[in-house]
N, C-alpha and C positions, 0 to 999 in steps of 0.2 A: 696649291701651296699647303703643306701641312699645318694645321690649326696650331700644333704645338711647335711653334716655331722658334729656333735658336738664331740670335743675331750676333753677328762678330762686333765687339765694342771697340770704340776708339775713347777717346777722353772722356772720362766720366765726368760730366756735368749736369745741370738742371736736376739737381736733388732738391728736397724739402727739408727743412728745419724742424726736426723732430726730437723730442726726449723722450726714449722710450721707458715703459717699466723697467724694474731693476732686476728682473728675474727672481731666482730663489730667495734671494734676500728680503725680498716683500712677501713671503709667505708666512711670517709669524704673526699672529692675529693678536697676541699679546704685546706686540712691539710694532705699532704702526707708525711710519713718518707722515707727517702732516702733507696735505695737498689741498691749496697750493702751500708750496715751503715758505719758509721764513724769509722775509726780504731783508735789505742791508740798510745802514744808517745813512740817510744824506746830509749834506752839509746845511746846518741851520740857516745861513743866509739864502741858500738855494730855494730851500723849503718855504721861507719867508716870502721870497720873490713869488713863487708858485703859487702860494695862498693868496697873495695879493691880486695877480692876474685872474685867478680861478674866481675870486669875489668879483671881480670886474665881468667877467663872463657871466656869473649867476646872475648879477643884476641886470645884465642885458637880455638875459633869458626871461628873467620874472617881468620884465617890460614888454617881451615880444607875447608872452602867455596872456597879457591882457587886451591884445588886439582882437579885433572882431574880424580881421581879414583872413578870407579862407585859405589863401595862398601861404600865408605866414603859418596858419595852425597845420597846414599840410606838410610844410617843410620844416617845422620846428624841431622834429627829431634829428634831422640831419645838423642840428649845431648842439642839441642836448647830450649827444653821444659822447662830444668832446669834455665836455663839463664833467659828465658822469665819470667817464675813464679816469680824469687826473685826480677827482675828488677819493674815488676808490682807492687808487694808488697812495694817496697822501694818507688817508686816515684809516689803511688796512694793512700797512707793511708790504705795499706792491711794488717797490723798487728791489729789481734782483741783481743789476749790475750799473756801474757807473753811467754808462749811456742812457740809462732810463731818465735820468734828469734831463738830458739833452730832447729825448723823445717827450718828455712832458711839456716842455717849452714849445715844441713843434705843434704838438696836439692843441696846446693853448692858443696859440696864434692862429691856426686855422679856425678854432671855435670862435675867436674873437671877428676874425674876417667875415665867416658866415654870418654870425650875428649882425654885424653892420650891413653887409649886403641884403639879408632878409629883411631889416627895418624898412628897406625900399622896395621890397617883393622881389627883390633879385635871387636867382639861384646858380651862380655862375659855376659851382661845383658840380651840377647836374650835366655832364658832358652830353654832347649829341653826336649823332652819327656823322663820320668823315674827320673826327678829331681824335687821333691818338691821345689817348689819357687813360690816367687812372684816377680813382676817386674812393671815397668811404661814404657810404649811405647809412641812414638810420630809418628805423621804423618802431612803432609802439606794440609791443607783444601783447596778445590777446590773452596771455595766460595770466599776466600779472601786472600789466601796463605799464612796465618798465621799457626805456629805448633801448635798442640792441643793435648793434652795428653790423656792416657786412662791406666787403669790398668789391670793387668794381673795376676790370681792365678791360680797355679796347685798344687793339692795334690794327694798324694797316690800311684798310681800303678807304678810299674816299667816295664811294658809292653810296650815297644818302639815299636812294631809293630802295637799296636792296635790304631787307631785315636780315640781320645776322643770326647765325646760329648762336645759340647760347650754352656755355658749359657750367655746370655747378662744380665747383672744386672743394672737396671737404679736406680738411687740413689734418697735419700729423699731429701726433701727440706734443703738447708743450706744456708742461706743468707750471712754467713761467709766463705763459702765454695769455695773460689777463687782458682786459680791455684796452689799457693804456700800450701794451706791446704789440696787441693785434691791430689796433688803428695805426700806429706809427709804422708798421711794416707795410700796411695795406696803402699807405700814404706814398711810400718811397721805394718799394721793392716790388716789381710787377710779377715776378716768379711765383709760380709758373707761368710764364705769359701765354696768352692765346695766340693761335694762329691767325694770321691776317683774316680781317673779317668776321672774326669771332669775338663776343663778350664772354670773358671769364668772370663768373661771380663767386665770390669767396665768403661763405657763411661763417661767422662766429661759432655758431652752434651750441651756444651757451656753455662754452668753455671745453672741459676734457671729459666727454662722455661719447665719442665716437658717432655722434649725432643721433643718439638713442633718447627716446623719452622727450624731455623739454627740448634736447638738440634736435630731434626729428621735427618737431613742431616749428621750432626756429628755423630749419632749412626750409621747409614748405612755405613758411611764412616770406622768408627772403626771395625766394622763387616768385610767390605771387605779388610781392611789392615791386620785384625787379620786371616782370611781365607787363605790369600797368606803367611803370615809370619809363621804360625804353621800348615799348610797343613791341615787345618780343613774340615770336610765335611759339605758343606753349607746346606745340609739337615737334619743334626743333630745339631740345633741351637735351644735354647729355649729361649723365651723372658720374663724377670721377672723383678720384682722390687717391693718396698714397700712404702707406702705413696706417695709423688710427683713420685716415681719410679713406683707405682702401676698404677697411672694414665698413666704414659707413657707407661707402658707394655698394658694397655687396649686399647690404640690409635694405638700403633704400631701393636697389634695383628688383629684389626679389619681392617685396611689399607693394611696390607700386609698378607693376610691369607695364602698365598703360600709359604712365606718365613720361617716360621718357624716350627720347629717339634712340638712345644705345647707352650703354654702360661700359666703363673702363675701371675697374678695381685694380689697384696696384698694392701686392703685399697686404700687411693688415692681418685680419683673422676673419673668418667666416662662420666660426662657431665656437662653443665654450669649452666643451671637456676635452677635446684632443689638443686644442691650442695650448689650454693651460698646462696639461702635461709636457708637450713638446717645447713651447717657448718658456713657461715658467717653472717647469719641472716640480708641480704641484700634485701633491696626493689627493684626489678629491675624495669628499664624503658626503655627497649631498642628501638632501631630505627625498622623499618621493616627490612632494610637490615642487621642489627647486628642479627636479629633473623635466618634469612636465613643463615649467616655466621656461627652460631652455629653448623650447620650441617656438617662443616669441620670436626670438632673434637669431636662432641656429639656422643658418641658411641652407644646408643641405636638406633640411626638411622640405623646403620651398624651391628646390631645384627647378623642378617642373615649369615654374613659372618664366624662367628664362627661356623657354622655347619661343615667348611672345616678345622678347626683347634681345635685339642683337648685341652681344656681349664681347668684349675685348678684355681678357685679364692679362695682368703684367706680372712678372716676378723677376727678381736677380737668381741666377743658377745657384748661388750659395749662401742666398739670403733664407735665414730660418723660417721667415715669415712666407716664403713660396708653399708653406704648407696650406695656406689659405685657399689657393687656386687648385693645389692638388686635391684637397678634399671635395671641392666643388666640381671639379673634373670628374672624379670617380662619382659623384652624386649623379650628375647629368648622365654619366654612361650606365649606370645601373637603374636607372628607370626602367618600367617593363618595356619588352623589345619593341613594341610599337610606338613607343614615346622617347625612346633614348636618341642622345645626339651628344656629340663631341664639342667640348668646351675650347674655343679658341683661346689658346695661352701662349703668349709671346714671352720667351725666356731669354735673357742677356747672359750670356756665359762668362763665367768667372766674375760675377758681378755679385756684390753685397746688397746692403739695404739701400739702394739708389736706382733712379731711373736713367737708365743708359741713353745718349742721345741718338744713336742708331734705332734702338726700340721706339723713342718717342716719334720718330720721322714715319716709322712703319704704321704705328697706332694713329698718327694723324691722317696719314694716306688713307686706312681705312675707315675711319669716322668720317672723311670728306665723301669716300663712295656712298657710304649709308646715308649721309644728307641728301645726297643727289638720289638716291632709289625711293626716300620717303614716299609714301603714298597718303592720300586723303581717305582712302577707303578702308574701314576697319577691317580686321584680319577675319578671314572665314573660318579659321581654327582657333578656338580658345581651349588652352590645358592650364588649369588654374588650380592650385592648391593654397589652402589656409588653414591655420589652427585655432584661428580667433575671429570673430566678427570685427574686430578693429580693423583689419584687413579683408574686405571682403568683396572687392570688385577688380574685374578684368575687361576691361573694353565694354562689349554690352551684354555681360554676364554679371549679375549681382546676387550674392548668397544672403539671403535674410535670416535665416536659421539654420542651426546645426543639431545633430542629434546629441553631440556631446562635445564640449570645447576641449581642447589641447589634445584631441585626436585627430591627425590629417583628413581634412575633407577635400575631396576633388570634384572638380566639374570639367568634363570633356565634352565641347560642344563643337559640332562641325556642320558646315553650311555650304554646299556645294551647288551653286547656280539656282536652278529651278527646283532641285531635290529639297525634301524636307529637312529642316535642321534637326540633327540627332543629338541626343543627349545621353551621356553616362554619368552618373553621380554616385558619390559615396559619402555617408555620413552629413548628408545634406536632408533637410526638411522642407525648405522653402527656398525658392528662388525665382529671380526676374529675368527677362530678357529684354533688350530695348536697343532699337535701331532709330535714328532719325531719317527723315525723309529722304535726303541726299544718299543716303546707304542702300536703298532698294531701288531696283529699275522699276521705271514709272508703268511698265506694262505688267507689273505684278501687284496685283488687287489685294493678294492673301499670302502668307506663308504657313506651311504646314510644319507641325513639330511631332517629333515622336520621343517620348520619354517613358522609358519601361512599358507599363501597362497602358499608356496613353497615346492618343494619335488624336490631334486636334488640328483644325484649320481656324487661323487667326487673322482676320481681316485688318487692313491699315486702320488707324484712327482717322478723325475728320481732317487732321492736319498732314496727312500722308505719311506721319511716322508710324512706326509699329512698335508693339509691345504686349509680353503676355506674362502673368505670374502664376506659379505652380505651387502647391502645397501638398505635402504627403501627411495623410490622415489614416489610421488605421492600416498601414503598410501599403496602401495606394496612392498613387498620385492623381490629382485633379487640379482644374484650372480654377483659378481665384478670378470671381466676378470684379471688374475694375469700379462697379457701383457698391460693393459691399461696404460696409461702414468701418473705419478703423477699428481694430480690436482693443478692447480695454485690459485683455489679460496680460499679467506681468510675465514677460519673457525676457531673455537675453537677447540683445538686439545690437547693431552697429552702434558704437558710441556708448552703449550700456550694457558691456559684457565683462568688466573686471579685467585682470585682478586690481588690486588696492592701487597700484601705481597708475592705473589709466585715468584716475581722477585728476591727474596732475597734467595732463596732456590737453586739458581744457581750462578755462577760467575757473579759477579756486579761492576760495575765502576760508581763512581759519577763523573760528568761531571759539573764543576763550570762554571759561566757566564765569558764572558771577557769584559764586557761593561756595562754601566748603561742601565736600562731598559726604558720602557715607563713612569713609575710612582715610585716616591721615596718611597711611602708607601708599594709598591709591592716588590721594590728591600729590603727594610728593613726587611719585612717578610720573604723572600727568604733567606736572609744571615743568620738570625736568625734559621730558621728551618733547613737549611744545616747544620751548626754548631752543632744543636741540634742532628740531624740524624748521624752524624759523631761520636758524642760523646756516645749516646745512643748504636749505634752498639757497641761501645767498651766497656761500662759498661754491657750492659745486655747480648750481644752474644760474647764477649770476643776476639774480632777479631779488625782488623784495615782496615777499609774500603779504597779501592785504590781509590785516588782522583786525576783526571787531570782537566785541564782547557780545555775549547772548542777547543782552538787553539792548543792543545797537542796531541789532539785525532790522533790515527792512524789507517790505516785500519784493521789492526789485532785486534785492540780494539774493532771495530764494528762486527767483526767475532767471537769472543770470549765471549764478555760480554753483559749482560744485562745492557743497558746504563740508569743511573739515571741522568736525565737532570734538571738541576737547572737554575731557572730565567724564563724570557719570551721571545718571539721569536725576540726582540731587542739585550738583553743583551746575550743571548746564541746563537751563530751563528749554533751550530749544530740543536738546535730546530727550529731556524728560517729556515734551510734547509729542514725540514720534515714538517713544520708546515700546507702547503697545503693539505699534505697526511694523516694527522689525522682526526677523524671524528667529530672535533671540529674547530671552528673559533677563533681566538684569535689576536685581533690587539689592537691598542691603546685606542680606544673607547670602544670595547665589547670582551666578551667572550660569544660566541654563542653555545650552544648544542641543536640540534634539533630545536624545535620551543621556546626555554628559552634563554633569553639574560639578561647579567648581566653587570653592570657597571665595565668596566676593571681597573679602578682607585682604587677600593674597592673589587675584588674578584680576586681570582686565581683558575685556574683548576688544580687538580692533579687526575692523571689517569694511566692506565697500558695499553700497546697495542704493537701489534707485531710492530717492528721497521722498518719502511719503507726502511731503509737502508740495512737491514737483517732479512726478516721476520722470521728467524728461532729463532730470540732473542726478547727479550722485550725492549721497552722503557717505561720508568716511566717518570711522570713530577712532580716534587715538592714532593716528598715524600720519607722518610723511611719506615720501617715497621709501620703499623698504630696502634697499641695499644701502650700506654703512662704510664706516671708515676703511677697513679692510679692503673693500670692494673698490674704493678710490684708485688704488695702487695698480690695477690693470683692467684696461676699458673692457676684456672679455668678460669680466666679473661682473660688470654693471647692468645687471638685469633684475626683474623682480624677484625677490627673495621670499615674498609671502603670497599665498594665494587670495582667495575672496574673503576668508575670515582666519583668525586665529584667537587663541587665548593665551595671554602672557601670564607667567608664573612669575611673580614679583620676589620669590625666594631667592631668585638667581639675578644680580644686578645685571643692568645692561652692558653690552661690552661692543667691540668692533664691528660684530656681525650680526648681533639679534638685539632687540630690545628687552631682553631677559629670556628666561626659557621658555620655548614653545612648547605648553601644555599639549595642544592640540591645534591642527589647521586643516583647512579644506577648501575646496571649491562648493560654490552653489551649485545646484543643477541648472538646467535649462529655462526652467520657471522661477529661479531665485529661491528656491527652496534648500533645506538642509538635507544632504545626502545621508542615507543610512549608512552605519558603519559596517 
């Protein structure tokens, strides 16, 4: 059957509730509507009753927090999510339609019921196999310690011995879909309901970001939590979604090709520039570094990775967002001839922005086949692309170092039976291969590897697993000794590679100044940008940034967090302590980066760098996540806007796109040094 399959539609059902960006009306950077939008007033008596019940729930949570019971502490987030959802709605204008008041009552009733049950160490909301149910769960995020919700739906089979397939469903755009609305919906509406015997997991995704940055971390934490709670098989998880959720499925598929059984993206977008021209009618004028950073989430660059991941794309024939799969189909087919492949694309005729029921049946049929074909054996052929060490692994291949970030790097590895593993690489200077004992036939005591100038025989380890590491030095590859001590050389590596936004994909802590700085203008800008960063993390990422002043910082904070330092070397003692260990010079007179000098009275550096006090964590100067209010209006815009460092000219006030005029910006090289101009 042709993979570009057209299906005859019947009654158009099974849609997702989505709020789309508003197209060209949202292209005015000087006139940006707020996201989330303003709410509506609720009746005073209703508000008072909700406040009263919320107070009761918060009191019960406070008592539960005092308990020494491991069970109570483990499941407390399952209660806390209900109180937090209603409290945010009441305090932050989060009621958008009259029925939100009823939703709040429902959410509070469930929270109170759970608090009562948990007091006796009961968890009736955690459904078990064989019970057709839906529920909402909570977990504590590693990013900022806030509780975050996700939905779970189970249907069909009463076979308690069979571990179900799990589908992660990434949701469509809903600017009014905050915690209250999300939880109430996931309590009452099973759609899109899973097939019998399948568990459907619905991440909140940190609101409206297409599961990128903090939303990406949220999705992976949801998966980890659900696998543990429901004893799911992590090798039988499908990544899916429609509209904004389709965009999420595209990016999570290409970045983590070894994490999923299959991918099923529907509509959405798969890259930034073409989508914004087609859907948003936007005239793009990006800086050179923004174009480089598009490669972080622009999926066509990563299309090669889908060779390792069965993918079923879906589109409506007359949906503008069909463009996403069309772009990906072209990217898959335009690979080098020995790697090209055809993308399976199911298209529902005469269908707009909906999932057609006939298409759904066909998709589910194909997913069931793929589930039945799954193998515990690792793939014998790896074809992997990355542009950043943030995403550096595919099955048994790990890239440890690149020649240059934001230039596509590739590894093609092939292992056929008793033949050597052959490797072809580009833009890679360090890589590892690892196979566990079950992946190698018992009669093979060693595996041979061919890599350009190198041919080596590598014996099994003492536990019968197998692994080898190669490094390129002086243009030639060599094997790295497993007893070689860890290098102390400062280099970009996985989890420490930038750009600035990467610091907010791990635990982070804002560190405030404790004194006045060298220049009042800089102090004013720092204060305003700090307050904005705290607010926007809360509004857009639905969390609460942990904040301390420099004099409150403890050794365990330096050990456990990426430190976001606000101020200058005079106003922030922590920054002052490390100032001479950073690749910039910043004093009362000048900001100096390489051979470039800027007046310190009117310029502020922002940057990301391994923390000199703990090189396993980042330090960031004077920045939150780098996309701003204009970019909230369309998820395709929500990508890092600044590279590893920038100098902000304060003579231009901050606006909806930048924190001021960007006087200069660039990436550090692979050794975290300033690149020459």
